[in-house]
C-alpha positions as CSV (number, residue, x, y, z in Angstrom):
1,M,90.1,107.3,120.8
2,L,90.6,107.8,116.9
3,N,87.5,109.0,114.9
4,I,87.8,107.7,111.3
5,G,85.6,108.7,108.5
6,L,84.9,106.1,105.4
7,L,84.6,107.4,102.2
8,G,82.7,104.9,99.5
9,C,80.6,101.8,101.4
10,G,81.1,99.4,99.0
11,R,83.0,96.1,99.1
12,I,86.3,97.8,100.4
13,G,85.1,100.2,102.6
14,Q,82.7,97.2,104.3
15,V,85.5,95.6,104.9
16,H,87.7,98.6,106.5
17,G,84.4,99.2,108.7
18,K,84.3,95.3,109.8
19,T,87.9,95.9,111.2
20,L,87.6,99.3,112.9
21,K,84.7,98.0,114.1
22,G,86.9,95.1,116.4
23,M,89.7,97.6,117.2
24,D,89.7,99.6,120.8
25,T,91.8,102.5,119.4
26,A,90.0,103.7,116.7
27,R,86.1,103.5,115.6
28,A,84.1,104.2,112.3
29,A,82.8,107.5,113.6
30,A,81.0,108.0,110.3
31,V,80.4,106.8,106.4
32,S,79.8,108.7,103.1
33,D,78.4,106.9,99.9
34,F,76.8,108.3,96.6
35,L,74.2,105.5,97.1
36,P,72.3,106.5,100.0
37,A,70.9,102.9,100.8
38,A,74.3,101.5,100.8
39,A,76.0,104.2,103.4
40,D,72.6,103.5,106.0
41,A,73.4,100.2,105.8
42,L,77.0,100.5,106.8
43,A,76.3,103.1,109.4
44,T,73.7,101.0,111.0
45,D,76.3,98.3,111.0
46,L,78.6,100.2,112.6
47,G,76.7,102.7,114.8
48,A,78.0,105.4,112.5
49,A,76.9,109.0,111.6
50,V,75.9,109.6,107.7
51,M,77.3,112.4,106.3
52,T,78.1,113.8,102.9
53,S,81.7,113.8,101.9
54,E,81.9,117.7,102.1
55,E,80.1,117.1,105.5
56,M,82.9,114.6,106.8
57,L,86.1,116.5,105.3
58,R,84.6,119.7,107.1
59,D,83.6,117.8,110.6
60,P,86.6,118.5,113.4
61,G,85.4,115.4,115.2
62,I,86.9,113.4,112.4
63,D,90.4,112.8,112.5
64,A,91.3,110.9,109.6
65,V,89.3,109.6,106.4
66,V,90.0,106.4,104.6
67,I,89.0,106.8,101.1
68,G,87.4,103.5,99.3
69,T,85.9,105.8,96.4
70,P,86.2,105.0,92.5
71,T,89.5,106.4,91.7
72,T,88.2,109.6,89.5
73,T,87.2,110.7,92.9
74,H,90.2,110.5,95.1
75,Y,92.3,113.6,93.4
76,D,89.5,116.2,94.7
77,L,88.7,114.0,98.2
78,I,92.8,114.3,99.2
79,H,92.9,117.8,98.4
80,E,89.9,118.3,100.6
81,A,90.7,116.4,103.4
82,A,94.4,117.7,103.4
83,A,93.4,121.2,103.6
84,N,91.2,119.9,106.7
85,G,94.0,118.6,108.4
86,K,93.0,114.9,107.9
87,A,95.0,111.7,108.1
88,I,94.3,109.6,104.5
89,F,94.1,106.1,103.8
90,C,94.0,106.0,100.2
91,E,93.1,103.0,98.2
92,K,95.2,102.3,95.1
93,P,95.6,104.0,92.7
94,V,95.4,107.2,94.1
95,D,95.2,108.9,90.4
96,L,95.6,107.4,87.0
97,S,97.4,110.7,86.2
98,V,101.0,110.5,87.7
99,D,101.0,114.5,87.4
100,R,98.0,114.6,89.1
101,I,99.4,112.1,91.8
102,R,102.2,114.5,92.2
103,E,100.0,117.5,92.8
104,C,98.6,115.1,95.7
105,L,101.6,114.7,97.3
106,A,102.2,118.3,97.7
107,V,99.0,119.9,99.2
108,V,99.4,116.6,101.8
109,E,103.4,117.4,102.3
110,K,102.1,121.3,102.7
111,A,99.3,120.3,105.0
112,G,101.9,117.9,106.8
113,V,99.0,115.1,107.5
114,P,99.7,111.8,107.9
115,F,99.4,109.7,104.0
116,M,99.1,106.0,103.8
117,T,98.8,104.0,100.1
118,A,96.7,101.0,100.9
119,F,99.0,98.4,99.3
120,N,97.4,95.0,101.4
121,R,99.6,93.1,100.0
122,R,102.5,94.2,101.7
123,F,100.9,93.5,105.2
124,D,99.7,89.5,104.0
125,P,101.2,87.6,106.9
126,N,103.1,85.6,104.5
127,F,104.2,88.0,102.6
128,A,105.9,90.3,105.4
129,H,107.4,87.2,107.0
130,L,109.0,86.3,103.6
131,Q,110.4,89.6,103.1
132,K,111.9,89.8,106.8
133,Q,113.7,86.4,105.7
134,I,115.0,88.5,102.8
135,S,116.1,91.5,104.8
136,D,117.7,89.0,107.3
137,Q,119.5,88.0,104.5
138,V,118.2,84.1,105.1
139,I,119.0,83.3,101.3
140,G,121.7,85.9,100.9
141,N,121.3,88.5,98.2
142,V,118.5,88.4,96.2
143,E,118.7,87.7,92.5
144,I,115.5,86.7,90.9
145,V,111.8,87.5,92.0
146,T,109.1,85.8,90.6
147,I,105.2,86.9,91.0
148,L,102.3,85.1,89.9
149,S,98.9,86.5,89.7
150,R,96.0,85.3,88.1
151,D,92.5,86.0,88.9
152,P,89.8,83.3,89.1
153,A,87.7,85.6,86.2
154,P,87.5,88.9,84.5
155,P,85.6,91.5,86.0
156,P,82.7,93.6,83.9
157,I,83.6,95.0,80.4
158,G,82.1,98.3,82.1
159,Y,84.6,98.0,84.9
160,I,87.5,97.9,82.5
161,R,86.6,100.3,80.1
162,T,87.5,103.0,83.4
163,S,89.9,101.0,85.5
164,G,93.2,102.1,83.4
165,G,94.0,98.7,82.3
166,I,95.5,95.9,83.8
167,F,98.4,97.2,84.5
168,R,97.4,99.8,86.5
169,D,94.5,98.4,88.2
170,M,96.0,94.8,88.6
171,M,99.8,94.8,88.2
172,I,100.0,98.0,90.2
173,H,99.7,95.5,93.0
174,D,102.5,93.4,91.9
175,L,105.0,96.0,90.8
176,D,104.7,97.6,94.2
177,M,105.1,93.9,95.9
178,A,108.6,93.6,92.8
179,R,110.0,96.7,94.8
180,F,108.8,95.5,98.4
181,L,111.2,92.7,97.8
182,L,113.7,93.7,95.4
183,G,114.8,96.5,98.0
184,E,115.4,98.9,95.1
185,D,114.1,100.2,92.1
186,P,113.8,99.2,88.9
187,V,116.1,100.5,86.0
188,E,114.9,98.7,83.3
189,L,111.6,97.4,82.2
190,T,110.5,95.4,79.3
191,A,106.2,94.3,78.9
192,A,104.2,92.2,76.6
193,A,100.3,91.4,76.7
194,S,97.9,90.0,74.7
195,C,94.3,89.5,74.6
196,L,93.4,85.7,75.1
197,V,90.8,85.4,77.6
198,D,87.8,87.6,76.6
199,P,87.4,89.2,73.0
200,E,85.9,92.3,74.7
201,I,88.2,93.5,77.0
202,G,90.3,93.7,74.2
203,E,87.7,95.7,71.9
204,A,87.5,98.0,75.0
205,G,91.5,98.6,74.2
206,D,92.8,96.4,77.4
207,F,95.0,93.4,77.9
208,D,94.0,90.2,79.7
209,T,97.0,88.4,79.6
210,A,100.3,90.3,80.7
211,V,104.0,89.6,81.7
212,V,106.4,92.4,82.7
213,T,110.4,92.2,83.6
214,L,112.6,94.5,85.8
215,K,115.9,95.0,86.5
216,T,117.7,97.0,88.9
217,A,121.0,99.0,88.9
218,S,122.7,95.8,90.7
219,G,121.5,93.1,88.6
220,K,118.2,91.9,90.2
221,L,116.2,90.2,88.3
222,C,111.8,90.1,88.5
223,Q,109.5,88.6,86.6
224,I,105.7,89.3,87.0
225,S,102.6,87.1,85.0
226,N,99.3,88.4,85.1
227,S,96.1,86.8,84.0
228,R,92.5,87.7,84.3
229,R,91.4,83.6,83.8
230,A,92.6,81.3,86.2
231,T,90.5,78.0,85.9
232,Y,91.5,76.7,89.4
233,G,91.2,79.3,91.3
234,Y,92.7,82.6,92.7
235,D,96.2,82.1,92.1
236,Q,99.0,84.3,94.2
237,R,102.7,83.4,94.3
238,V,105.8,84.6,95.2
239,E,109.2,82.8,94.9
240,V,112.8,84.4,95.7
241,H,115.9,82.7,94.7
242,G,118.6,84.5,96.5
243,A,122.5,83.1,96.6
244,K,122.3,80.9,99.6
245,G,118.8,79.4,98.7
246,M,114.9,80.0,97.9
247,L,111.8,81.4,99.5
248,R,108.2,80.6,98.5
249,A,105.4,81.5,99.7
250,D,102.3,79.7,98.0
251,N,98.6,80.1,97.4
252,L,96.3,79.5,100.6
253,L,93.9,76.9,100.6
254,E,90.4,76.8,101.8
255,N,91.4,73.9,104.1
256,T,95.0,71.7,104.3
257,V,93.4,68.7,104.2
258,E,94.7,66.4,101.5
259,L,92.7,63.4,99.8
260,S,95.8,60.6,98.9
261,N,94.0,57.2,97.0
262,G,94.6,55.7,93.9
263,S,93.9,58.2,91.7
264,G,96.8,60.2,93.3
265,F,96.6,63.5,95.4
266,K,93.8,66.0,95.7
267,T,93.9,69.1,97.9
268,A,91.2,72.1,98.4
269,P,90.9,74.6,96.3
270,T,92.2,78.1,96.6
271,Q,90.6,80.9,98.5
272,P,87.8,82.3,96.3
273,F,89.1,85.8,95.7
274,F,91.0,89.0,97.6
275,L,88.8,89.4,99.6
276,E,88.8,86.2,101.6
277,R,92.7,85.8,100.5
278,Y,93.7,88.9,101.7
279,A,91.7,89.5,104.5
280,A,94.5,89.4,107.2
281,A,96.2,91.9,105.0
282,Y,93.4,94.1,105.1
283,R,93.2,93.9,108.6
284,A,96.7,94.6,109.4
285,E,97.0,97.5,107.4
286,M,94.4,99.5,108.9
287,E,95.9,98.5,112.2
288,H,99.1,99.9,110.7
289,F,97.3,103.2,109.8
290,V,95.9,103.6,113.5
291,N,99.1,102.7,115.2
292,V,101.1,105.3,113.6
293,I,98.7,108.0,113.9
294,N,98.2,107.1,117.4
295,S,101.5,106.8,118.7
296,G,103.8,107.8,116.1
297,G,106.1,105.8,113.1
298,E,106.7,105.4,110.0
299,M,103.7,105.3,107.7
300,S,104.1,102.7,104.6
301,P,103.3,102.4,101.9
302,T,103.5,106.0,101.8
303,G,102.4,108.5,98.9
304,L,105.8,108.4,97.1
305,D,105.1,104.5,97.1
306,G,101.8,105.1,95.4
307,L,103.6,107.3,92.4
308,K,106.5,105.2,91.9
309,A,103.7,102.1,90.9
310,Q,101.8,104.0,89.4
311,M,105.2,104.8,87.0
312,L,105.9,101.5,86.7
313,A,102.1,100.5,85.4
314,D,102.2,103.3,82.8
315,A,105.9,102.2,81.8
316,A,104.8,98.8,81.1
317,D,101.9,99.4,79.2
318,A,103.5,101.5,77.1
319,A,106.5,99.1,76.7
320,A,103.4,96.4,76.0
321,R,101.8,98.4,73.3
322,D,104.9,99.3,71.1
323,G,107.2,96.4,71.9
324,K,109.9,98.8,73.1
325,P,111.7,98.5,76.6
326,R,111.7,101.3,79.0
327,L,115.1,103.0,80.5
328,L,113.7,104.4,83.8
329,G,116.8,106.0,84.7
330,D,115.6,108.9,87.0
331,L,111.8,107.9,86.0
332,I,111.4,106.1,89.3
């Protein structure tokens, strides 16, 4: 039985705790949070001990840690976890600084501990199946990947100010998905962004509407569209066009019932937000992490995947601000 410590007892910590509660091969042995009430509540639900982060990271009875704390804390927690031989599951982004991510990966490599960057969308059953169909050459060589990701409403301005911006906080998922589906790294990037949803977001120095185009060395293209507002719900779609056909993964709806009458056709709304939409993906990524530690295999996504996504997000933000395309070359 793998003993896992949860660092952070907010929304994502609760999601991972729920998954571990239902597993036979791992358990949440301890939890830690800046807010004692949050730690106590989750510990009671999971039957786990409450520890400080220092106690957890130094406890020889804890085999692995899940880092679901604010991004600004990841660097120190990764260093301490690696120094104490813990396997590490880290929510994205690893850090908002590419140089600091490299430093984290260096200490992880030196310590020889497993490390996983939590890009949960790779584990979504529909997206994973789509990627398998690409690998099996069902549509031949990929030509164009289109990714649409739109939130139902923008987050609070306080969050915007500390998130790193739309490219590093929101689109980073889609940039990783682009690499996942293209099967190769992009060498060119163009970006454009505006503030069309909430003027306060612009005043905070960020955008709320953004598009990015990527091109690989072989000529494959990817178009990514992001918005902080979708009046019709949480919009998550992927389309891949290839030489022999097209693959598409549509939104997941609240139910599959369709009403047809004199007014036309009506379907259910989309699932509300990311916790509901990606519930299966969150379970699958934690199961992968546990299975690799227990049985061996290749951990994915890796720390390098986290680094490359952050580098793409940085390039997209810079390109959106000065309007100049980026030649990525050896950067990615």
